[in-house]
Backbone as JSON, one array per atom type, in Angstrom:
{
  "sequence": "MLLGNDDRAAPMNGRETGRRGFLTFAAAALTALAVPALVPAAPALAAPLAGGVRRLTLHNINTNEQFSGVYWADGAYRPDALKKLDVLLRDHRAKQVGRYDPRLFDVLARLHQTLDSDEPFRVICGYRSRRTNAMARRRSRGVAKESYHTRGMAIDVMLPDVELKAIATAARSMEAGGVGYYPRSGFVHIDTGPVRTW",
  "N": [[1.85, -36.18, -102.56], [1.43, -32.44, -102.35], [2.06, -29.65, -104.6], [3.14, -26.54, -104.45], [2.54, -23.74, -106.02], [4.46, -21.5, -107.2], [6.77, -18.46, -105.99], [6.48, -16.31, -108.04], [8.58, -14.49, -109.77], [10.86, -14.82, -109.36], [14.56, -14.16, -108.22], [16.78, -14.0, -111.63], [19.15, -16.03, -113.05], [23.26, -15.6, -113.36], [23.13, -15.56, -116.07], [20.87, -14.97, -117.53], [20.33, -12.78, -116.83], [22.39, -10.26, -118.05], [22.62, -7.37, -120.13], [20.82, -5.18, -119.21], [20.15, -6.13, -116.68], [22.08, -5.8, -114.73], [23.18, -2.85, -115.24], [20.6, -2.02, -113.92], [20.76, -2.81, -111.64], [24.05, -1.34, -110.94], [22.6, 1.16, -111.55], [20.58, 1.98, -109.36], [22.36, 0.57, -106.98], [24.22, 2.87, -107.19], [22.1, 5.68, -106.6], [21.57, 4.53, -104.32], [23.8, 5.37, -102.69], [24.32, 7.96, -103.19], [22.73, 8.6, -102.16], [22.12, 8.48, -99.24], [19.58, 8.92, -97.23], [17.29, 7.9, -98.77], [17.4, 5.42, -98.41], [15.13, 2.06, -97.27], [14.22, 1.53, -94.37], [15.29, -1.43, -92.34], [14.07, -4.34, -92.75], [10.46, -5.14, -91.61], [11.01, -7.23, -90.52], [13.19, -7.49, -88.69], [11.24, -6.48, -85.76], [11.73, -6.8, -82.73], [11.33, -10.69, -81.61], [8.26, -11.22, -79.31], [9.53, -12.08, -75.82], [11.8, -13.93, -74.43], [12.63, -16.38, -75.72], [12.18, -18.11, -78.97], [9.31, -19.93, -80.32], [8.36, -23.01, -82.28], [5.28, -24.4, -83.8], [5.4, -26.49, -86.37], [3.5, -28.62, -88.72], [4.14, -31.41, -91.27], [1.67, -32.11, -93.61], [2.31, -33.88, -95.18], [3.99, -36.11, -94.63], [2.72, -36.3, -91.84], [4.94, -35.61, -89.83], [5.58, -33.4, -87.09], [6.83, -30.27, -85.74], [7.61, -29.01, -82.74], [8.46, -26.47, -80.85], [11.73, -24.71, -78.84], [13.16, -22.31, -81.06], [14.81, -20.5, -80.98], [17.31, -19.07, -78.4], [18.56, -17.15, -75.65], [19.91, -15.6, -77.52], [20.27, -16.83, -79.65], [20.17, -19.38, -82.63], [19.37, -22.78, -82.23], [21.23, -24.7, -83.09], [20.64, -27.31, -83.18], [17.76, -27.77, -82.93], [17.42, -26.11, -85.69], [18.2, -28.67, -87.33], [16.75, -30.26, -87.02], [14.22, -29.18, -87.89], [15.05, -28.76, -90.72], [15.06, -31.09, -91.15], [11.93, -31.82, -90.53], [11.34, -30.37, -92.69], [12.27, -31.5, -95.54], [12.23, -32.99, -98.67], [10.54, -35.5, -99.08], [9.37, -36.89, -101.2], [12.57, -37.3, -102.58], [13.59, -38.09, -101.23], [15.84, -36.4, -99.41], [17.45, -33.48, -97.88], [16.87, -30.31, -97.2], [19.43, -27.25, -96.29], [17.72, -25.02, -94.3], [17.15, -21.47, -93.85], [17.19, -20.09, -91.84], [15.54, -17.39, -91.0], [13.39, -17.42, -92.6], [11.63, -18.99, -90.1], [11.73, -17.25, -87.86], [10.33, -15.28, -89.54], [7.84, -17.41, -89.69], [7.5, -17.64, -87.18], [6.74, -14.9, -85.94], [4.56, -14.63, -87.05], [2.88, -16.3, -86.4], [2.16, -15.53, -84.07], [1.16, -13.24, -84.28], [-1.06, -13.37, -85.81], [-2.29, -14.94, -83.18], [-2.8, -17.63, -83.29], [-3.93, -21.14, -81.8], [-3.46, -23.41, -83.59], [-0.89, -25.52, -85.11], [1.04, -24.52, -87.54], [0.55, -25.16, -90.7], [1.99, -27.69, -92.84], [1.97, -27.19, -96.13], [4.73, -27.58, -98.31], [7.47, -27.88, -98.48], [10.63, -27.89, -98.4], [12.37, -28.55, -101.58], [14.18, -29.96, -104.0], [16.03, -29.74, -106.33], [15.4, -31.68, -108.71], [12.49, -32.37, -107.97], [11.23, -30.01, -108.13], [11.53, -30.09, -111.08], [9.9, -30.9, -112.08], [7.54, -30.04, -110.76], [7.2, -28.1, -112.31], [7.1, -28.86, -114.51], [4.04, -29.51, -114.1], [2.68, -27.46, -113.34], [2.2, -23.86, -115.01], [3.19, -21.91, -113.16], [4.86, -22.44, -111.31], [8.8, -21.64, -110.28], [11.47, -21.88, -112.16], [13.81, -21.37, -110.69], [13.06, -22.21, -108.04], [12.23, -20.58, -104.95], [12.19, -22.45, -102.91], [13.68, -24.38, -103.49], [15.69, -23.19, -102.8], [15.82, -23.83, -100.07], [14.5, -21.12, -98.89], [11.7, -20.84, -98.59], [8.15, -21.42, -97.97], [5.13, -23.56, -98.05], [2.32, -22.99, -96.62], [-0.13, -23.29, -94.61], [-2.91, -22.22, -91.84], [-5.66, -24.34, -89.93], [-7.76, -22.6, -87.57], [-7.53, -19.89, -88.95], [-8.92, -17.49, -91.75], [-7.57, -18.49, -94.99], [-7.11, -15.76, -96.38], [-6.37, -14.18, -94.14], [-4.05, -14.35, -93.36], [-2.47, -13.92, -95.31], [-2.83, -11.74, -95.76], [-1.69, -11.21, -93.43], [1.11, -12.45, -93.52], [2.37, -10.36, -95.5], [2.21, -7.24, -94.92], [4.1, -7.94, -92.9], [6.35, -7.31, -94.68], [9.13, -9.23, -95.47], [9.42, -10.62, -97.31], [8.86, -12.8, -100.09], [5.12, -12.7, -100.94], [2.97, -14.98, -101.66], [-0.69, -16.2, -102.43], [-3.08, -18.31, -102.31], [-6.06, -19.44, -102.87], [-7.2, -21.06, -104.13], [-5.74, -23.34, -103.88], [-5.4, -23.63, -101.58], [-3.34, -22.42, -99.9], [-0.95, -20.27, -98.67], [2.32, -19.11, -99.3], [5.11, -18.0, -98.39], [7.8, -16.58, -98.57], [11.93, -16.07, -98.26], [13.07, -14.21, -100.11], [13.41, -11.28, -101.96], [11.12, -8.64, -101.42], [8.37, -8.69, -102.41], [4.64, -9.24, -104.07], [1.81, -11.71, -104.47]],
  "CA": [[2.65, -34.33, -102.06], [0.74, -30.78, -102.98], [3.24, -29.41, -104.44], [3.14, -25.04, -105.01], [2.51, -22.34, -107.57], [4.84, -20.45, -105.56], [7.44, -17.74, -105.71], [6.9, -15.53, -108.88], [10.01, -13.23, -110.53], [12.72, -15.04, -108.48], [15.69, -12.94, -109.95], [16.95, -14.44, -112.95], [20.71, -16.14, -112.95], [23.68, -14.27, -113.94], [23.15, -15.56, -118.4], [19.48, -14.5, -118.06], [20.07, -10.95, -115.95], [22.33, -9.3, -119.22], [23.28, -5.64, -119.73], [20.65, -4.41, -118.96], [19.59, -6.09, -115.15], [23.15, -4.9, -114.24], [23.02, -1.83, -115.5], [19.54, -1.41, -113.79], [21.32, -2.91, -110.76], [24.33, -0.81, -110.71], [21.67, 2.18, -110.93], [20.26, 1.59, -107.83], [23.56, 0.81, -106.47], [24.62, 4.6, -106.8], [21.35, 5.85, -105.89], [21.33, 4.05, -102.49], [24.57, 5.63, -102.33], [24.25, 9.1, -103.46], [20.8, 9.68, -101.53], [21.76, 7.3, -98.14], [18.47, 9.06, -96.36], [16.01, 7.52, -98.97], [17.31, 3.91, -98.37], [14.69, 1.97, -96.7], [14.94, 0.87, -92.91], [15.51, -2.1, -92.33], [12.22, -4.8, -93.06], [9.32, -5.58, -90.17], [11.09, -8.26, -89.33], [14.26, -6.51, -87.71], [11.48, -5.9, -84.99], [10.94, -8.45, -81.79], [9.49, -10.64, -80.7], [7.91, -10.9, -78.03], [9.46, -12.91, -75.4], [13.61, -14.11, -74.95], [12.67, -17.39, -77.02], [11.12, -17.99, -80.17], [9.08, -20.71, -80.6], [7.78, -22.71, -83.23], [4.88, -25.55, -84.57], [4.59, -27.15, -87.37], [2.77, -29.95, -89.12], [3.8, -31.76, -92.1], [0.8, -33.07, -94.54], [2.96, -35.67, -96.25], [4.86, -37.2, -94.04], [2.61, -36.83, -90.43], [5.64, -35.45, -88.8], [5.55, -32.91, -86.45], [7.45, -30.04, -84.73], [7.08, -28.03, -81.92], [9.95, -26.17, -79.69], [12.08, -22.95, -79.15], [14.52, -22.92, -82.17], [16.21, -20.0, -81.3], [17.15, -18.73, -77.3], [20.17, -16.77, -75.35], [20.1, -14.26, -78.24], [20.97, -17.47, -81.05], [19.19, -20.25, -83.41], [19.65, -23.76, -81.99], [21.32, -25.98, -84.07], [20.06, -28.57, -82.57], [16.66, -26.93, -83.62], [17.32, -26.19, -86.59], [18.65, -29.66, -88.03], [15.3, -30.72, -86.93], [13.39, -28.3, -88.33], [15.48, -28.96, -91.86], [14.36, -31.98, -92.08], [10.77, -31.88, -91.11], [10.85, -29.81, -93.88], [12.84, -32.28, -96.83], [11.7, -33.63, -99.65], [10.23, -36.43, -98.61], [10.3, -37.21, -102.66], [13.23, -37.36, -103.19], [14.3, -37.99, -99.6], [16.53, -34.86, -99.32], [17.15, -32.86, -97.04], [18.12, -28.75, -97.47], [19.11, -26.66, -94.89], [16.76, -23.87, -94.12], [17.39, -20.38, -93.77], [16.53, -19.8, -90.12], [14.9, -16.32, -90.9], [12.56, -18.04, -92.79], [11.32, -19.28, -89.34], [11.41, -15.91, -87.3], [8.83, -14.83, -89.9], [6.84, -18.14, -89.67], [6.74, -17.26, -85.58], [6.23, -13.55, -86.17], [3.48, -14.57, -87.9], [1.39, -17.38, -85.9], [1.67, -14.33, -82.74], [0.49, -12.22, -85.01], [-2.57, -14.69, -86.16], [-2.58, -15.74, -82.33], [-3.84, -18.83, -83.82], [-3.76, -22.14, -81.24], [-3.08, -24.38, -84.03], [0.83, -25.51, -85.64], [0.84, -24.43, -88.92], [-0.06, -27.26, -91.53], [2.68, -27.08, -94.25], [1.72, -27.26, -97.76], [5.38, -27.86, -99.36], [8.8, -27.6, -97.98], [12.14, -27.99, -99.18], [11.99, -29.72, -103.44], [15.23, -30.92, -104.36], [15.69, -29.58, -107.98], [14.48, -32.85, -110.05], [11.55, -32.52, -107.59], [10.81, -28.63, -108.88], [11.4, -29.57, -112.3], [8.57, -32.56, -111.91], [6.14, -29.36, -110.44], [7.39, -27.57, -113.6], [6.16, -29.08, -115.92], [2.85, -29.55, -113.65], [2.25, -25.52, -113.57], [3.42, -22.82, -115.2], [3.43, -21.11, -111.31], [6.71, -22.57, -110.69], [10.02, -20.78, -110.85], [12.8, -22.4, -112.34], [14.83, -21.22, -110.06], [12.02, -21.3, -107.12], [13.09, -20.56, -103.76], [11.4, -24.07, -102.19], [15.61, -25.05, -103.51], [17.14, -22.91, -101.81], [15.44, -23.63, -98.42], [14.16, -19.98, -98.16], [10.81, -20.67, -98.95], [7.56, -22.6, -97.3], [4.29, -22.66, -98.42], [1.59, -23.09, -95.17], [-1.85, -22.6, -93.9], [-3.34, -22.35, -90.22], [-6.13, -24.23, -90.32], [-7.93, -21.39, -87.23], [-7.55, -18.66, -89.53], [-8.88, -18.19, -92.56], [-6.12, -18.34, -95.51], [-6.88, -14.11, -96.72], [-5.74, -13.35, -93.26], [-2.51, -14.85, -92.99], [-1.74, -13.65, -96.66], [-2.38, -10.15, -95.57], [-0.8, -10.26, -91.96], [2.41, -12.13, -93.71], [2.51, -9.29, -96.58], [1.96, -6.18, -93.62], [4.97, -8.05, -92.48], [7.27, -6.85, -95.9], [10.32, -9.68, -95.01], [9.92, -11.49, -98.46], [7.87, -13.13, -100.94], [4.26, -13.94, -100.04], [1.67, -15.72, -102.42], [-1.22, -16.46, -101.83], [-3.25, -19.02, -103.52], [-6.96, -20.0, -102.29], [-7.88, -22.57, -105.02], [-4.58, -24.47, -103.4], [-5.4, -23.6, -100.23], [-2.24, -22.34, -98.8], [-0.39, -19.23, -98.98], [3.53, -19.04, -99.92], [6.17, -17.28, -97.57], [9.5, -16.99, -98.65], [12.86, -14.97, -97.41], [13.4, -13.58, -101.14], [12.93, -9.53, -102.34], [9.93, -8.31, -101.14], [7.12, -8.69, -103.45], [3.08, -10.13, -103.55], [0.91, -11.67, -106.02]],
  "C": [[2.08, -33.02, -102.57], [1.57, -30.11, -102.93], [2.88, -27.29, -104.8], [3.05, -24.8, -105.67], [3.08, -21.46, -106.67], [6.17, -19.37, -106.52], [7.85, -17.04, -107.35], [8.18, -14.08, -108.41], [10.89, -13.8, -109.55], [13.67, -14.07, -108.96], [16.32, -13.96, -110.38], [18.6, -15.34, -112.29], [21.68, -15.03, -113.38], [23.69, -13.98, -115.58], [21.51, -14.77, -118.75], [19.55, -13.2, -117.53], [20.46, -10.25, -117.64], [22.98, -7.84, -118.85], [22.3, -4.88, -118.79], [19.82, -5.28, -117.05], [20.89, -5.49, -114.83], [23.43, -3.77, -114.37], [21.75, -1.28, -114.83], [20.23, -1.29, -112.08], [22.53, -2.05, -110.0], [23.76, 0.34, -110.42], [20.83, 2.51, -109.8], [21.36, 1.5, -106.63], [24.16, 2.33, -105.97], [23.86, 5.71, -106.24], [21.4, 5.84, -104.11], [22.95, 4.75, -102.11], [24.96, 6.65, -102.42], [23.45, 9.49, -102.49], [20.73, 8.33, -100.14], [20.36, 7.7, -97.09], [16.99, 8.88, -97.34], [16.17, 5.82, -98.9], [16.26, 3.51, -97.27], [15.22, 1.33, -95.12], [14.83, -0.65, -93.65], [14.2, -2.88, -92.42], [11.94, -4.98, -91.81], [10.37, -7.07, -89.64], [12.7, -8.48, -88.66], [13.01, -6.19, -86.18], [11.5, -7.35, -84.32], [10.26, -8.89, -81.69], [9.53, -11.32, -79.3], [9.08, -12.23, -77.45], [11.42, -13.19, -75.51], [13.26, -15.3, -75.25], [12.13, -17.36, -77.99], [10.69, -19.93, -80.14], [7.91, -21.16, -81.86], [6.7, -24.04, -83.71], [4.79, -25.58, -85.64], [4.41, -28.79, -87.7], [3.14, -30.12, -90.07], [2.86, -32.62, -92.4], [1.7, -33.99, -94.5], [3.17, -36.43, -95.3], [4.45, -37.41, -91.84], [3.53, -36.21, -89.52], [4.94, -34.3, -87.9], [6.98, -32.07, -85.26], [6.77, -29.2, -84.09], [7.36, -27.28, -80.24], [9.82, -25.01, -80.11], [13.4, -23.84, -80.67], [15.04, -21.58, -82.22], [15.79, -18.89, -79.56], [18.14, -18.09, -77.06], [20.29, -15.86, -76.25], [21.01, -15.12, -79.61], [20.1, -18.57, -81.07], [20.33, -21.25, -82.52], [19.96, -24.18, -83.11], [21.12, -26.98, -84.04], [18.51, -28.98, -83.76], [15.99, -27.01, -85.0], [17.38, -27.37, -87.78], [17.38, -30.62, -87.99], [13.82, -30.75, -87.61], [13.77, -28.51, -90.65], [14.91, -30.53, -92.27], [12.65, -32.67, -91.35], [10.28, -31.65, -92.5], [11.46, -30.14, -95.31], [11.77, -32.34, -97.75], [12.04, -34.51, -99.67], [10.12, -37.2, -99.88], [11.28, -37.87, -103.03], [14.19, -37.56, -101.73], [16.1, -37.05, -99.47], [16.42, -33.83, -98.34], [17.9, -31.29, -97.29], [18.42, -28.3, -96.11], [18.94, -24.86, -95.72], [17.47, -22.15, -93.36], [16.59, -19.8, -92.89], [15.25, -18.37, -90.4], [13.2, -16.52, -90.96], [11.02, -18.48, -90.98], [11.27, -18.06, -88.24], [9.93, -16.0, -87.98], [7.68, -16.2, -89.76], [6.23, -17.72, -87.8], [6.52, -16.01, -85.39], [5.15, -13.17, -86.41], [1.93, -15.2, -87.22], [1.74, -16.07, -84.68], [1.09, -13.41, -83.26], [-1.17, -12.83, -85.33], [-3.22, -14.67, -84.53], [-3.51, -16.57, -82.36], [-2.94, -20.17, -82.26], [-3.16, -23.3, -82.05], [-1.48, -24.29, -84.89], [-0.1, -25.05, -87.31], [1.25, -25.55, -89.67], [1.24, -26.38, -93.24], [2.57, -28.11, -95.31], [2.95, -28.92, -98.44], [6.33, -27.35, -98.68], [9.83, -27.36, -99.25], [11.92, -29.19, -100.41], [14.25, -29.17, -103.2], [14.84, -29.88, -106.24], [15.14, -30.76, -109.05], [12.86, -32.87, -109.06], [11.14, -30.96, -108.08], [10.76, -28.76, -110.33], [10.25, -30.75, -112.81], [7.22, -30.98, -111.79], [6.22, -28.54, -111.46], [6.36, -27.46, -114.14], [4.5, -29.77, -115.72], [2.12, -28.18, -113.89], [3.18, -24.82, -114.09], [3.6, -21.86, -114.2], [4.86, -21.54, -111.41], [7.43, -21.79, -110.87], [10.95, -21.86, -110.97], [13.97, -22.55, -110.71], [14.03, -20.67, -108.59], [13.14, -21.34, -105.5], [12.94, -21.6, -102.47], [12.95, -24.57, -102.74], [16.41, -25.1, -102.53], [17.02, -23.02, -100.18], [15.42, -22.15, -97.67], [12.43, -19.82, -98.22], [9.8, -21.88, -98.27], [6.09, -22.53, -97.68], [2.99, -23.75, -96.79], [0.38, -22.91, -94.59], [-2.02, -22.63, -92.66], [-5.04, -23.0, -90.05], [-8.29, -23.21, -88.98], [-8.37, -20.23, -87.84], [-7.77, -18.93, -91.05], [-8.16, -17.43, -93.9], [-6.15, -16.22, -95.86], [-6.26, -13.45, -95.37], [-4.41, -13.4, -92.66], [-1.95, -14.56, -94.05], [-1.51, -12.39, -96.32], [-1.36, -9.96, -94.53], [0.8, -10.61, -92.81], [3.32, -10.23, -94.69], [2.83, -7.94, -95.87], [3.57, -6.56, -93.64], [6.65, -7.55, -93.64], [8.87, -7.5, -95.26], [10.36, -10.55, -96.09], [9.07, -11.55, -98.96], [6.22, -13.04, -100.26], [2.56, -13.77, -100.99], [0.51, -16.24, -101.95], [-2.81, -16.68, -103.33], [-4.54, -19.9, -103.04], [-7.39, -20.98, -102.36], [-7.5, -23.67, -104.22], [-4.94, -24.74, -101.49], [-4.84, -23.58, -99.39], [-1.4, -20.54, -99.04], [1.42, -19.48, -98.7], [4.33, -18.05, -99.2], [8.18, -17.52, -98.06], [9.96, -15.85, -98.09], [13.51, -14.48, -98.31], [13.56, -12.32, -100.4], [11.29, -9.43, -101.58], [8.98, -8.12, -102.68], [5.94, -9.84, -103.52], [2.44, -10.85, -104.68], [-0.45, -12.73, -105.65]]
}
């Protein structure tokens, strides 16, 4: 399994944040309350997808399994489809299934629509157990200790019919979370954490 160097600048846990982090957060919260006009609008993710259903096609290169179908219809996510996606994106090394943030599927569906691709997303890395993530950290400095992969909020993908840089550019323009561009490794990292790029 290829393991991506993922989500840099992941939020720190409470012990690591300390007083400075709390003060920064408090100042930002007070500013937002005092000046509501300066609070940014909802991220680009709020823009509707075309049509009354949302479809997604993924191919996991590690297990050679695929999902192709509707995961959202009639104004709601389809639990059966979400379960299938969770299994598809499981940590096959640890044989663990994580529960995915369905907003990530919305990002991928919008991205696929924007790029007008005829190919399924090739999944390089989906969910990672903490054990698999620790192993990835030993191999690479770029893997975050609190990776969004361990939270079911990140995926590393590519499209055979779209240049990697175009995928990264389109994902960044959506401002729906973190986007990392890894041309040497051949994938783009996408997550539903804070908006940031690398």
